[in-house]
PDB file of N, CA, C and O in Angstrom, chain B, residues numbered from 101:
ATOM      1  N   MET B 101      12.516  20.996 -13.554  1.00  0.00           N
ATOM      2  CA  MET B 101      11.524  21.015 -12.324  1.00  0.00           C
ATOM      3  C   MET B 101      10.509  20.081 -12.642  1.00  0.00           C
ATOM      4  O   MET B 101       9.951  19.564 -11.674  1.00  0.00           O
ATOM      5  N   THR B 102      10.103  19.712 -13.890  1.00  0.00           N
ATOM      6  CA  THR B 102       9.181  18.818 -14.221  1.00  0.00           C
ATOM      7  C   THR B 102       9.605  17.780 -15.290  1.00  0.00           C
ATOM      8  O   THR B 102      10.554  18.039 -16.030  1.00  0.00           O
ATOM      9  N   ASN B 103       8.931  16.615 -15.391  1.00  0.00           N
ATOM     10  CA  ASN B 103       9.353  15.793 -16.526  1.00  0.00           C
ATOM     11  C   ASN B 103       8.806  16.331 -17.884  1.00  0.00           C
ATOM     12  O   ASN B 103       8.070  17.318 -17.906  1.00  0.00           O
ATOM     13  N   ALA B 104       9.149  15.713 -18.940  1.00  0.00           N
ATOM     14  CA  ALA B 104       8.575  16.336 -20.171  1.00  0.00           C
ATOM     15  C   ALA B 104       7.091  16.064 -20.484  1.00  0.00           C
ATOM     16  O   ALA B 104       6.539  16.585 -21.453  1.00  0.00           O
ATOM     17  N   LYS B 105       6.535  15.323 -19.728  1.00  0.00           N
ATOM     18  CA  LYS B 105       5.191  14.973 -19.918  1.00  0.00           C
ATOM     19  C   LYS B 105       4.262  15.998 -19.425  1.00  0.00           C
ATOM     20  O   LYS B 105       3.112  16.053 -19.859  1.00  0.00           O
ATOM     21  N   VAL B 106       4.689  16.782 -18.572  1.00  0.00           N
ATOM     22  CA  VAL B 106       3.837  17.828 -17.851  1.00  0.00           C
ATOM     23  C   VAL B 106       3.792  19.165 -18.754  1.00  0.00           C
ATOM     24  O   VAL B 106       4.853  19.676 -19.112  1.00  0.00           O
ATOM     25  N   ASN B 107       2.666  19.673 -19.083  1.00  0.00           N
ATOM     26  CA  ASN B 107       2.508  20.798 -19.762  1.00  0.00           C
ATOM     27  C   ASN B 107       3.160  22.027 -18.935  1.00  0.00           C
ATOM     28  O   ASN B 107       2.964  22.164 -17.727  1.00  0.00           O
ATOM     29  N   ASP B 108       3.866  22.810 -19.622  1.00  0.00           N
ATOM     30  CA  ASP B 108       4.660  23.868 -18.945  1.00  0.00           C
ATOM     31  C   ASP B 108       3.644  24.833 -18.225  1.00  0.00           C
ATOM     32  O   ASP B 108       3.923  25.287 -17.115  1.00  0.00           O
ATOM     33  N   ASP B 109       2.508  25.132 -18.839  1.00  0.00           N
ATOM     34  CA  ASP B 109       1.593  26.126 -18.176  1.00  0.00           C
ATOM     35  C   ASP B 109       1.011  25.368 -16.994  1.00  0.00           C
ATOM     36  O   ASP B 109       0.841  26.007 -15.956  1.00  0.00           O
ATOM     37  N   LYS B 110       0.721  24.222 -17.025  1.00  0.00           N
ATOM     38  CA  LYS B 110       0.130  23.451 -15.733  1.00  0.00           C
ATOM     39  C   LYS B 110       1.239  23.338 -14.746  1.00  0.00           C
ATOM     40  O   LYS B 110       0.978  23.441 -13.547  1.00  0.00           O
ATOM     41  N   ALA B 111       2.450  23.136 -15.155  1.00  0.00           N
ATOM     42  CA  ALA B 111       3.541  23.008 -14.181  1.00  0.00           C
ATOM     43  C   ALA B 111       3.734  24.292 -13.448  1.00  0.00           C
ATOM     44  O   ALA B 111       3.856  24.325 -12.223  1.00  0.00           O
ATOM     45  N   VAL B 112       3.760  25.378 -14.229  1.00  0.00           N
ATOM     46  CA  VAL B 112       3.857  26.706 -13.478  1.00  0.00           C
ATOM     47  C   VAL B 112       2.686  26.951 -12.386  1.00  0.00           C
ATOM     48  O   VAL B 112       2.933  27.422 -11.275  1.00  0.00           O
ATOM     49  N   LYS B 113       1.536  26.628 -12.762  1.00  0.00           N
ATOM     50  CA  LYS B 113       0.397  26.907 -11.791  1.00  0.00           C
ATOM     51  C   LYS B 113       0.473  25.843 -10.662  1.00  0.00           C
ATOM     52  O   LYS B 113       0.249  26.238  -9.518  1.00  0.00           O
ATOM     53  N   ASP B 114       0.738  24.662 -10.848  1.00  0.00           N
ATOM     54  CA  ASP B 114       0.811  23.670  -9.871  1.00  0.00           C
ATOM     55  C   ASP B 114       2.021  23.738  -9.056  1.00  0.00           C
ATOM     56  O   ASP B 114       1.840  23.604  -7.845  1.00  0.00           O
ATOM     57  N   LYS B 115       3.153  23.908  -9.443  1.00  0.00           N
ATOM     58  CA  LYS B 115       4.376  23.606  -8.827  1.00  0.00           C
ATOM     59  C   LYS B 115       5.240  24.879  -8.649  1.00  0.00           C
ATOM     60  O   LYS B 115       5.538  25.239  -7.511  1.00  0.00           O
ATOM     61  N   VAL B 116       5.615  25.507  -9.635  1.00  0.00           N
ATOM     62  CA  VAL B 116       6.549  26.705  -9.586  1.00  0.00           C
ATOM     63  C   VAL B 116       5.945  27.721  -8.643  1.00  0.00           C
ATOM     64  O   VAL B 116       6.606  28.223  -7.733  1.00  0.00           O
ATOM     65  N   LEU B 117       4.690  28.013  -8.872  1.00  0.00           N
ATOM     66  CA  LEU B 117       4.030  28.984  -8.091  1.00  0.00           C
ATOM     67  C   LEU B 117       4.138  28.725  -6.617  1.00  0.00           C
ATOM     68  O   LEU B 117       4.450  29.634  -5.848  1.00  0.00           O
ATOM     69  N   GLN B 118       3.913  27.632  -6.250  1.00  0.00           N
ATOM     70  CA  GLN B 118       4.020  27.279  -4.847  1.00  0.00           C
ATOM     71  C   GLN B 118       5.555  27.375  -4.410  1.00  0.00           C
ATOM     72  O   GLN B 118       5.780  27.721  -3.250  1.00  0.00           O
ATOM     73  N   ARG B 119       6.573  27.107  -5.221  1.00  0.00           N
ATOM     74  CA  ARG B 119       7.929  27.108  -4.748  1.00  0.00           C
ATOM     75  C   ARG B 119       8.660  28.352  -4.819  1.00  0.00           C
ATOM     76  O   ARG B 119       9.671  28.504  -4.133  1.00  0.00           O
ATOM     77  N   VAL B 120       8.189  29.340  -5.666  1.00  0.00           N
ATOM     78  CA  VAL B 120       8.848  30.608  -5.880  1.00  0.00           C
ATOM     79  C   VAL B 120       8.624  31.375  -4.570  1.00  0.00           C
ATOM     80  O   VAL B 120       7.530  31.538  -4.029  1.00  0.00           O
ATOM     81  N   PRO B 121       9.908  31.860  -4.101  1.00  0.00           N
ATOM     82  CA  PRO B 121       9.856  32.760  -2.959  1.00  0.00           C
ATOM     83  C   PRO B 121       9.405  34.145  -3.097  1.00  0.00           C
ATOM     84  O   PRO B 121       9.703  34.741  -4.133  1.00  0.00           O
ATOM     85  N   PRO B 122       8.710  34.749  -2.167  1.00  0.00           N
ATOM     86  CA  PRO B 122       8.430  36.173  -2.410  1.00  0.00           C
ATOM     87  C   PRO B 122       9.607  37.125  -2.623  1.00  0.00           C
ATOM     88  O   PRO B 122      10.709  36.961  -2.098  1.00  0.00           O
ATOM     89  N   HIS B 123       9.293  38.110  -3.417  1.00  0.00           N
ATOM     90  CA  HIS B 123      10.326  39.187  -3.624  1.00  0.00           C
ATOM     91  C   HIS B 123      11.501  38.705  -4.501  1.00  0.00           C
ATOM     92  O   HIS B 123      12.613  39.230  -4.474  1.00  0.00           O
ATOM     93  N   CYS B 124      11.147  37.629  -5.301  1.00  0.00           N
ATOM     94  CA  CYS B 124      12.126  37.220  -6.378  1.00  0.00           C
ATOM     95  C   CYS B 124      11.763  37.774  -7.722  1.00  0.00           C
ATOM     96  O   CYS B 124      10.669  38.324  -7.844  1.00  0.00           O
ATOM     97  N   ILE B 125      12.522  37.685  -8.669  1.00  0.00           N
ATOM     98  CA  ILE B 125      12.254  38.159 -10.121  1.00  0.00           C
ATOM     99  C   ILE B 125      12.136  36.976 -10.995  1.00  0.00           C
ATOM    100  O   ILE B 125      12.999  36.098 -11.007  1.00  0.00           O
ATOM    101  N   LEU B 126      11.072  36.945 -11.729  1.00  0.00           N
ATOM    102  CA  LEU B 126      10.839  35.933 -12.836  1.00  0.00           C
ATOM    103  C   LEU B 126      10.902  36.463 -14.160  1.00  0.00           C
ATOM    104  O   LEU B 126      10.395  37.573 -14.321  1.00  0.00           O
ATOM    105  N   VAL B 127      11.400  35.919 -15.097  1.00  0.00           N
ATOM    106  CA  VAL B 127      11.427  36.295 -16.430  1.00  0.00           C
ATOM    107  C   VAL B 127      10.737  35.069 -17.128  1.00  0.00           C
ATOM    108  O   VAL B 127      11.148  33.918 -16.982  1.00  0.00           O
ATOM    109  N   MET B 128       9.698  35.398 -17.866  1.00  0.00           N
ATOM    110  CA  MET B 128       8.862  34.461 -18.556  1.00  0.00           C
ATOM    111  C   MET B 128       8.666  34.773 -19.949  1.00  0.00           C
ATOM    112  O   MET B 128       8.761  35.959 -20.265  1.00  0.00           O
ATOM    113  N   ASP B 129       8.377  33.808 -20.952  1.00  0.00           N
ATOM    114  CA  ASP B 129       8.227  33.995 -22.270  1.00  0.00           C
ATOM    115  C   ASP B 129       6.606  34.176 -22.490  1.00  0.00           C
ATOM    116  O   ASP B 129       5.771  34.095 -21.589  1.00  0.00           O
ATOM    117  N   ARG B 130       6.380  34.396 -23.662  1.00  0.00           N
ATOM    118  CA  ARG B 130       4.917  34.765 -23.979  1.00  0.00           C
ATOM    119  C   ARG B 130       3.959  33.718 -23.782  1.00  0.00           C
ATOM    120  O   ARG B 130       2.756  33.978 -23.768  1.00  0.00           O
ATOM    121  N   GLY B 131       4.415  32.504 -23.622  1.00  0.00           N
ATOM    122  CA  GLY B 131       3.554  31.280 -23.469  1.00  0.00           C
ATOM    123  C   GLY B 131       2.873  31.260 -22.106  1.00  0.00           C
ATOM    124  O   GLY B 131       1.909  30.513 -21.939  1.00  0.00           O
ATOM    125  N   TYR B 132       3.319  32.040 -21.122  1.00  0.00           N
ATOM    126  CA  TYR B 132       2.825  32.104 -19.768  1.00  0.00           C
ATOM    127  C   TYR B 132       1.892  33.313 -19.582  1.00  0.00           C
ATOM    128  O   TYR B 132       1.647  33.696 -18.438  1.00  0.00           O
ATOM    129  N   CYS B 133       1.402  33.882 -20.562  1.00  0.00           N
ATOM    130  CA  CYS B 133       0.544  35.140 -20.588  1.00  0.00           C
ATOM    131  C   CYS B 133      -0.868  34.626 -19.972  1.00  0.00           C
ATOM    132  O   CYS B 133      -1.738  34.160 -20.707  1.00  0.00           O
ATOM    133  N   ASP B 134      -1.018  34.737 -18.670  1.00  0.00           N
ATOM    134  CA  ASP B 134      -2.225  34.388 -17.980  1.00  0.00           C
ATOM    135  C   ASP B 134      -2.342  35.373 -16.809  1.00  0.00           C
ATOM    136  O   ASP B 134      -1.507  35.448 -15.907  1.00  0.00           O
ATOM    137  N   PHE B 135      -3.485  36.146 -16.905  1.00  0.00           N
ATOM    138  CA  PHE B 135      -3.693  37.202 -16.024  1.00  0.00           C
ATOM    139  C   PHE B 135      -3.991  36.688 -14.468  1.00  0.00           C
ATOM    140  O   PHE B 135      -3.775  37.413 -13.497  1.00  0.00           O
ATOM    141  N   GLY B 136      -4.450  35.506 -14.382  1.00  0.00           N
ATOM    142  CA  GLY B 136      -4.658  34.807 -13.227  1.00  0.00           C
ATOM    143  C   GLY B 136      -3.322  34.554 -12.539  1.00  0.00           C
ATOM    144  O   GLY B 136      -3.163  34.807 -11.344  1.00  0.00           O
ATOM    145  N   LEU B 137      -2.392  34.066 -13.293  1.00  0.00           N
ATOM    146  CA  LEU B 137      -1.007  33.728 -12.890  1.00  0.00           C
ATOM    147  C   LEU B 137      -0.308  35.068 -12.429  1.00  0.00           C
ATOM    148  O   LEU B 137       0.384  35.119 -11.412  1.00  0.00           O
ATOM    149  N   PHE B 138      -0.541  36.143 -13.249  1.00  0.00           N
ATOM    150  CA  PHE B 138       0.056  37.448 -12.975  1.00  0.00           C
ATOM    151  C   PHE B 138      -0.442  37.825 -11.498  1.00  0.00           C
ATOM    152  O   PHE B 138       0.322  38.180 -10.600  1.00  0.00           O
ATOM    153  N   LYS B 139      -1.700  37.710 -11.387  1.00  0.00           N
ATOM    154  CA  LYS B 139      -2.449  38.214 -10.092  1.00  0.00           C
ATOM    155  C   LYS B 139      -1.805  37.378  -8.919  1.00  0.00           C
ATOM    156  O   LYS B 139      -1.426  37.937  -7.890  1.00  0.00           O
ATOM    157  N   ALA B 140      -1.703  36.091  -9.103  1.00  0.00           N
ATOM    158  CA  ALA B 140      -1.132  35.199  -7.973  1.00  0.00           C
ATOM    159  C   ALA B 140       0.343  35.540  -7.748  1.00  0.00           C
ATOM    160  O   ALA B 140       0.801  35.452  -6.608  1.00  0.00           O
ATOM    161  N   LEU B 141       1.124  35.931  -8.789  1.00  0.00           N
ATOM    162  CA  LEU B 141       2.458  36.383  -8.503  1.00  0.00           C
ATOM    163  C   LEU B 141       2.497  37.687  -7.847  1.00  0.00           C
ATOM    164  O   LEU B 141       3.298  37.870  -6.930  1.00  0.00           O
ATOM    165  N   ASP B 142       1.780  38.521  -8.196  1.00  0.00           N
ATOM    166  CA  ASP B 142       1.625  39.922  -7.704  1.00  0.00           C
ATOM    167  C   ASP B 142       1.309  39.857  -6.135  1.00  0.00           C
ATOM    168  O   ASP B 142       1.955  40.470  -5.285  1.00  0.00           O
ATOM    169  N   GLU B 143       0.261  39.058  -5.893  1.00  0.00           N
ATOM    170  CA  GLU B 143      -0.173  38.871  -4.503  1.00  0.00           C
ATOM    171  C   GLU B 143       0.917  38.138  -3.560  1.00  0.00           C
ATOM    172  O   GLU B 143       0.897  38.265  -2.336  1.00  0.00           O
ATOM    173  N   LYS B 144       1.766  37.441  -4.177  1.00  0.00           N
ATOM    174  CA  LYS B 144       2.767  36.828  -3.339  1.00  0.00           C
ATOM    175  C   LYS B 144       4.076  37.802  -3.223  1.00  0.00           C
ATOM    176  O   LYS B 144       5.018  37.599  -2.457  1.00  0.00           O
ATOM    177  N   GLY B 145       3.967  38.779  -4.031  1.00  0.00           N
ATOM    178  CA  GLY B 145       5.110  39.859  -3.928  1.00  0.00           C
ATOM    179  C   GLY B 145       6.260  39.530  -4.886  1.00  0.00           C
ATOM    180  O   GLY B 145       7.370  40.029  -4.702  1.00  0.00           O
ATOM    181  N   VAL B 146       6.016  38.713  -5.889  1.00  0.00           N
ATOM    182  CA  VAL B 146       7.023  38.354  -6.900  1.00  0.00           C
ATOM    183  C   VAL B 146       7.065  39.389  -8.119  1.00  0.00           C
ATOM    184  O   VAL B 146       6.021  39.724  -8.677  1.00  0.00           O
ATOM    185  N   VAL B 147       8.091  39.792  -8.439  1.00  0.00           N
ATOM    186  CA  VAL B 147       8.249  40.649  -9.583  1.00  0.00           C
ATOM    187  C   VAL B 147       8.419  39.847 -10.736  1.00  0.00           C
ATOM    188  O   VAL B 147       9.130  38.846 -10.656  1.00  0.00           O
ATOM    189  N   PHE B 148       7.827  40.173 -11.863  1.00  0.00           N
ATOM    190  CA  PHE B 148       7.900  39.466 -13.115  1.00  0.00           C
ATOM    191  C   PHE B 148       7.953  40.354 -14.268  1.00  0.00           C
ATOM    192  O   PHE B 148       7.462  41.483 -14.271  1.00  0.00           O
ATOM    193  N   VAL B 149       8.620  39.764 -15.344  1.00  0.00           N
ATOM    194  CA  VAL B 149       8.772  40.406 -16.665  1.00  0.00           C
ATOM    195  C   VAL B 149       8.442  39.425 -17.730  1.00  0.00           C
ATOM    196  O   VAL B 149       8.914  38.289 -17.673  1.00  0.00           O
ATOM    197  N   THR B 150       7.603  39.821 -18.769  1.00  0.00           N
ATOM    198  CA  THR B 150       7.178  39.068 -19.752  1.00  0.00           C
ATOM    199  C   THR B 150       6.761  39.928 -20.878  1.00  0.00           C
ATOM    200  O   THR B 150       6.511  41.112 -20.651  1.00  0.00           O
ATOM    201  N   ARG B 151       6.661  39.437 -22.087  1.00  0.00           N
ATOM    202  CA  ARG B 151       6.076  40.091 -23.195  1.00  0.00           C
ATOM    203  C   ARG B 151       4.715  39.540 -23.371  1.00  0.00           C
ATOM    204  O   ARG B 151       4.516  38.335 -23.215  1.00  0.00           O
ATOM    205  N   LEU B 152       3.717  40.404 -23.705  1.00  0.00           N
ATOM    206  CA  LEU B 152       2.387  39.942 -23.956  1.00  0.00           C
ATOM    207  C   LEU B 152       2.248  39.457 -25.367  1.00  0.00           C
ATOM    208  O   LEU B 152       3.026  39.871 -26.226  1.00  0.00           O
ATOM    209  N   LYS B 153       1.304  38.606 -25.648  1.00  0.00           N
ATOM    210  CA  LYS B 153       1.010  37.973 -26.917  1.00  0.00           C
ATOM    211  C   LYS B 153       0.304  39.067 -27.720  1.00  0.00           C
ATOM    212  O   LYS B 153      -0.411  39.877 -27.129  1.00  0.00           O
ATOM    213  N   THR B 154       0.489  39.125 -29.127  1.00  0.00           N
ATOM    214  CA  THR B 154      -0.100  40.108 -29.875  1.00  0.00           C
ATOM    215  C   THR B 154      -1.614  40.035 -30.053  1.00  0.00           C
ATOM    216  O   THR B 154      -2.264  41.032 -30.368  1.00  0.00           O
ATOM    217  N   ASN B 155      -2.136  38.897 -29.857  1.00  0.00           N
ATOM    218  CA  ASN B 155      -3.594  38.769 -29.980  1.00  0.00           C
ATOM    219  C   ASN B 155      -4.283  39.006 -28.591  1.00  0.00           C
ATOM    220  O   ASN B 155      -5.508  38.940 -28.490  1.00  0.00           O
TER     221      ASN B 155
END
């Protein structure tokens, strides 16, 4: 979806969030633990599954 020079976290917020259709299911790793992202996904109607970081 992006070239290797783009940080994954930035790519999710800038590109993937705009492209993901409502009512889909996303599975993410712990690197995407961002409550702002979770809120944006929830407002769009996207279901997501992720593990939270221990800290």
